[in-house]
N, C-alpha and C positions, 0 to 999 in steps of 0.2 A: 460900764467902767470900758473905759480906752484898755486894747489888748496888749503885752506887750510881741500877739504874735501867734496868730493864729492854729489850728489843731485842723487833720481833716476826723479823727475819729483814734479812742484806742485798738491801734496796731496788734499788739501782741499782748498771749504770757509764758515765760520761761515757765517755771519748775521744778526746782528740782528734787530723783526723784528713788527710789529706794530700787528699783526691778525697771530697767531702762523697753523692755519684752509685755512685764506682764501691760505697765501702764498705758505702752503705746493699744496693746487686743483694748482695754477696756476702752480708751477712747475711737476708738474706732465699733467694737465690738456693740458696748455697750450706749456708745455720745453718740454714735456717729459721726466722725469729722472720718478722718480723707488721708495717708500719709502721704507724705511728700515725701522725704529725704529724712532717710535716717546712717550716722554716719559709727559705724563698728564700731563698739568701747565705746561711740560717745556716743550725744543729741539724737535723738530722732523729733523730729520737724512735721507735724501736721493742720489743718485748712480746714475751716467753713466759708473761704469765698475767694476768688479767683485771686486770689495770695497764693506769695510760694507757705508761706505758717501765720498759726493764727492761734498754736500752744507746741512750743519748745518742751521737750523735755531734754533734764539732763543729769545722769547718774550724783547717785550720790546720797553719802554714809545713812542720810537721814530726812526728811521730807519736809520742802520749804518753798519759798518765792525767790527765785533768781533773780528776777529783772521785769518790767514793768516794758513796755515799749507804747508813742505814742507814733503817727505819723501825723507829721505837719504839713502845709499846706505844698509848701513850694519850698526848692531850695533859699528862695529869697526867702518865706523866713522864717528856716534851720537860720540863716546867718543873726536871724535879725535877735532870736534865740539865742546861740552863740556866745554872743555883744554883751544881754542879756544877760543873763546868767555870769559870766565874767566880774559885770558889773554887782552883782549880787555878793562877788565873791567868793562862788562855788570853783572848786580843780572840776576843769572841762576836762571829757578827754574820748577825744578820737577811734574809733575803733579798727583794729586794725587790720592790715587788709588782711594776710589771711583770713584773719577770723567772719571781717564782710565776707568775703569770700565763701565762707560754708555754709551765712544766712543768707545768703543770694542778695547782696546789700547792695548799693552803690556809693551810701553814706552813710554814717551814722556815726553819735556822739550821747557819752555817759555823764553823769553827776549823783551826790548823793541829797534825799531828801533829808533834811540835816532831823529832823522829830522821829524819825524811820530806823534810816539806816538802809534801805530802800536804792533800788541802783533803779534811778530814771534813763528810760535812754530816747532820743526822740531825731530823728530819722524821715526819708521820704522818698527814697526811689527803690522798693523790696520783686521782685522778678513776678508779671505778674502769669496765670498758669495758664498757657496757652489749653486744654480742654475745662471746660469752667466745673464748679465747683455740684455735687451732684449728691441732695441733698437723697437718706437711704434709712437709717429706723426714724429721724422727726425732721419737720424740712427745718433746718437750722435758719438762718434768715441773718448775725452777723455771732462776733465776739461780746457782749454787750457790757461786760466790767468787771473789775474788780473789788474788793474791797476789807482793806488793813482790819485790826483789830490793833488799836494803836495806848500804850499810857499814855503818850503826849498830841492823847489828837485832837484839842484845842488847839495846839502850837498846829498842829502835824495842820490841818485846816486852815489855820485861819493864813501858813503859808504859799502854802496852793493856793489860796483865795486870794493874796494882796498881789502877791509875784510873779506864781504860775500862770495866770487865765483863766484855773476854777471859777465858774460861776458856783454859788448855791443855791440847790433847790427850793434844798426844803431839811430839814433838822426834827432829830428827835433829843430836845430842851434832854444839856447832860448829858448825851446816847450815840447820837454818829449824827453823822452830815454828806448827808449825800448834793453829790455834783457833780458838774461837767464839764470838758472841755471844748469851754468853745471854741466856733461858733457852732459844734455837734447839740444837736437839736435836742438827742436824748435824756430823760431827766434826771441821771447814775449813770455814767458813763468811770466812774470814780466812788466810792465811798471810804469813813476815815471814821472806825467806828472807838470806843473806851474800852480798854486794855483794861485790868487790876494783876496780870500775871505775864507781863511781857507783851515784844511785839510779834503779832503774827497776821499770815494770811485769815483775812478769813474765810472764803469763796469765793470763784469765780465763774461769772455767766454766760451762761448762750442764749440768746432770745430765736423764740419761737414765731412763724409765724403762724398757726394754727392752733390751736387751745384744743384739737384732738389730742398733739402729741405731749400735754399732759398729761390723760386719761394712758393711754397708751405704753405711757412709760411706767404710767407705775408699778404696767403691766407685767413687763418687758424686766422690770427691774426684784421684782419679789423671784418672778421664776427664772433669772442667774442668781438669789438672793444677794444682790448689790443694797443692801441700808441706806432701806427711806429715812431720813434726820428731822424734815419738817414738811411738814403741805403732804399734799395737792392745799393751797388757801389763795388768797387775798394779800398784798401790801397795801397800806391808804396809802403812802409818800406814792409810790409811783403811778397805784393805779395797775398791777403784772400783778397776772393765776401764774403762781408759783408750784416749783416743785425741787425739793432738791435732798442727793445724798452723794451718798460719800464713794472717793476713788480708793485701788489698791492699800494704797498708804494709809488711811483715812481721811485724805484731805477731802471738803466740802466745792460738790458741784453743784451749782444750779440749772437747773430751765427756767424761760420763765417768758411766755405771754403778752404783748400789749407793753406802753408804757405812753407817758405822757411826755409830749411830745413840748419844745420851748421855740421861739421866730427868736430869729438871732437881736430881732432889738424889741423891745415894746412888751417884755415876758412877763410875767404877773409874779409879785416882791417871792419868797423863803417862805414856809409855813412855819412855823414852831409846833412842832405834834408833841403832847404828852407820852412818860415815858411809859405807857400800859399796853398789853397785853394784845388791846385791839392796834392800838397804830405797826403794830406788825403784822396781827392778822388779823382781817377783819372776820373771818372765818368763825373763828373765837381756836383756834389750833395752836398749839403749845415746842415749840422744840422741842427732842430729845437730847439726850447728856453729850454724845456725839456731835454732834451743830456746832459745828465753824473754832474745830479746839484745833489741827494739829495746821500744821505750814510755819514751820521759821524763816523769818525774813532773814535771809543770809545776807552778810556786813562783809560787801568785799572789798580789798586796801585798794586803795591809791596808791599810782606814783606821785 
């Protein structure tokens, strides 16, 4: 498919949390991220890479997904994206100077995905930290993906694929579509699942580089009395070994090890997978009731 513009990666996820200090401690002491910056009474920024942030935590009355930020390859791609979005009839907003300073970003634009209400952000220049990220609790390689549960999931998946340059890697028939922001190679940087109870966050993922990180995390989470809601197991679509657990507000976080990678050209066709528990976990596990239930999508008003 011809790309309207080119992505580099999923850059960051902004979450609304009811207690920023408590959730910051969770991400540093349990997940293994590093705190980059914290605004008194405002957001905290954490990283698992050389970027200033890969997770942003904002104070809110209810937990949820505030926005998702994607890094594009260049300023040229940003201009292509801007023209393309405006051509689709979407309202495109520039991030103001004061907020860009807080985010340590030199540029950025936002728009609303029309089928979910999700605020999506594109940027190209975020502060690159002088000191490298040093993994401590788990060998986190990157922020991997974010997944939404959406009532109009087929319409959203079609919009992302046909209008925003996302390739479909696989889909579970009638249930979930796994997508990658091209030409990023990983099986999915974004996925959309079916919801029958409103639009909400499904989970946020961090990719680790050692299968032992999954096993060690099981014991660390149990000792800290952090609820494990699914896994360890192995996903059929991506081949990843996974572990899902809950943050202090009940939102779902995932560690995963291993993932299929796609070339930019001449990649395989997406598979149609049976809606069966084994398509979710080849080891035969089932999620617990708290899995992927908490996290409303914030609806920001555009000027």
